N, C-alpha and C positions, 0 to 999 in steps of 0.2 A: 460595540460589536453588533454587526447586523446578522440577522439569521433569517431563515426562510418561513419561520412562524408555522411549523407544522408539528405534529406529534408522532415520532420524536422530533424536537428541533434541532436544526442543522447550521452550524456556522458558515456564514459566507466569507472566505477569505479574499476574493476578488471577483469583480463582475464589470464587463463592459458589452458592447454590442455583439461580440462573437464568443466570449467565453464566460462560463460560471465555474468558478473554483470553490470547493466546499472542503469541510474538514469532516470527514466521515466518523461517527461513533463507532466504537467497538460494538459488535452485536447486530449491526444494521446491514442488510444485504446491499450489495452494488446494484443488482438487477433483480427484478422479480423471478421467483421460482414456484415451485408447487406448494410451498408452505404457505403462502399468502401472507408473510411476514413483511413489515415495512422495508422498503428498498430506496436507495438514494435517487435512481432514475425517476420513478413514480412521484416522490415527495418533491423532487425539484421541478418537475413538470407542472405540479399543482401550484408551486409557488410563482413559476412564470405565467400561469395562466391568470392568477389572481391578480398579481403585481402589475401586470401589463394589460389587464382586461382582453386577454386573447380569446378569440371564438374558436370552438373546436379544441383539437389536441395541440399542444404546444410542441414545436420540434426542439428536441435535445439529444445530441449524439454522445453515446457512451464510448468513450475513447480507451478506457482501460478499466481493469477491475481490481478491488482488493477483496480478499477472503473476508467472510462475514465476522470472524472475531478480530480482524485487523482494523486499526484506526488510521486516520491521516488524510492527506491531500488527495482529492479526486478532481480531475480536470474534466468538464463537460463542455461540449461545443453548441452553442446557440444557433449556428448557421451551418448549412451543407458544406459551405466553402471552408469554413474553420475545421469541420470534422474531416474533411478530405485532406488538408493540408497537415495538420497534426497527426493524422493516422499515417501519413507518408513518413513524417519525422520519427515515429514509433518504429515503423517497419525497417527503417534505415538505422535505427538505434541512435539517432543524434539527440534524443531526449535523455536527461540525466535524472535518475530516479535515487533518492538516498533514504535510508531508513534507519531509525533508532530501534535497538534491540536490546533487552536485558536477558542475559543468558545465565544458566546456573555454572558456577565453578569459576575458575580463573583462565580466562582465554589468554592466549599470547597477545603482546602489543599490537601486532598487525598481521595480516596474512592475505594471500591471494589463493583462493580455493577453485579447483576444478573438479568436477565430477561428472559421470553420465549418470542420466536419471531416467526411469521409465515408470509408466503407471501399471500398477497391479490391481487389476479390475476386480479379482475375487476379494481382495482386502480393501479396496477403494483407497489405496495409499500410493504416494509415490516413492520409488525406493531407488537406492544407488545400484548400478550395474556396471558390467564389464564394457570397455570402450566398443567391442564387437558385437554386443548384444543387440538382438533385433529389437527396433523402435526406440533404442535408447539415444537420448539427445543430451549434447555436451551442455553444462551449466557452469558459468563462472561468476564469481563475486569476488570483491576485496572488501576488507574491513579493517578499522582502526579502533583499539580500545581507548575509550574516553576516561573512564573511571572505574573503580572496583569497590564495592561497598558490601559488608555483610555476606560474603560467599557469593555475591553476583557481580557480573561484569556487564558494563554499558559499552555496547558496540555501536559504531556508525558504520553502516553497510552501504556499499555503492554496488548495484546490479550491473554486470557486464552483459549478461543474457537475461531473458524473461521466461523462464520456465515455471510451470504450475508448482506451487509450494516450494520453491527453489530454496529461499532462505532457511525455511524451517528445516528441511530434509538435510541441507549441506551442513549447517551447524550441528545438528544432532549427530551426523555421521562423524564428525570430528571430535565429539565428546563433550560438547558444550550446548546442550538443547535450550531452546527458548523457555523462559520461565512461563508457565501457565499454557504450554502447547499440549493439549489432551491427545493430539493424534500422534505426534512425533517426539513428545517429551516425557518426562517423569511425573511432573506435578499433575494432579487432577483437580484443580481448583483455579477459580479466577479466570480472567480474560487473558489471552495470550499477549506478551509483553512485545508486541511488534507494531511499529508506528511508521507510517510512511510520512516522514517529516519534510521532504522537500522534493520538488517537481521542477526541472529546468526545461524550458523549450523556447523555441522561436516563435514569436507572437504571429499568428496567421496573416495578419493585415500590416502590422507595425514593422515587421521584419526586423525585430530586435529581440535579444535574449531577455527572458523574464524568468524569475525564480519565485515560485510560490512555496510558503512554508507554514507549518503548523506546530504548536507546542504539543508534546505527548500529554496524556492524562496525568492527573496529579495524585491519583491513589497509588497504592503499593502494587508492583515492585518499583514503580518509578520514583516515589517520594524519597527514597534515601539518597538520590543524586541532585545535585545542584546544575541546573541546566543554564542558568545565567552565565556561566563561565564557559559553556559550550556553544552559546548561541552566536 
């Protein structure tokens, strides 16, 4: 396994002249903020600068973000051409993102969920809203239940839209919040059990479909589930 050899260290899933794909650990920011905590973009730029002896600041395009407590696949662009072409795919929703989620309770075998969401600035939370509410945006996802163990359900979620905190809010609204979600769930301990395990795109220069994936963490609440049969 190749890593970027920083602190914290980050696993490299794939790298070529155009893309750098990494497995973001839970607790690491996607991009620098006011806290000064480690972030994927800065750490990966340091890796490129050292690995390829680049003078000055290395170019690296942040194509999408994962919330700080969320782990999983992040795709970064090493060239402006790759950044432009993949950003266009994201805008057109031709990329496919799939997530693994552990929720509390017994979720149904599968579902297609549609909600309207809006940001509540006062509480700094995203909330469900009526369709005609001002600033409300439609959010869609579908999921399949892969397993159920010890009062927890393992779901594979496919995003149809890409709204802020969408998976967290929609699942909580249906009565099965994500384990460890301290903002929208019930538990107040541990890291949120939300993992971006698959990202499918059309390679910016090879023009072929590629799927990048990463296994979820091995600690609880992931540990009761056997992922070998779901891979």
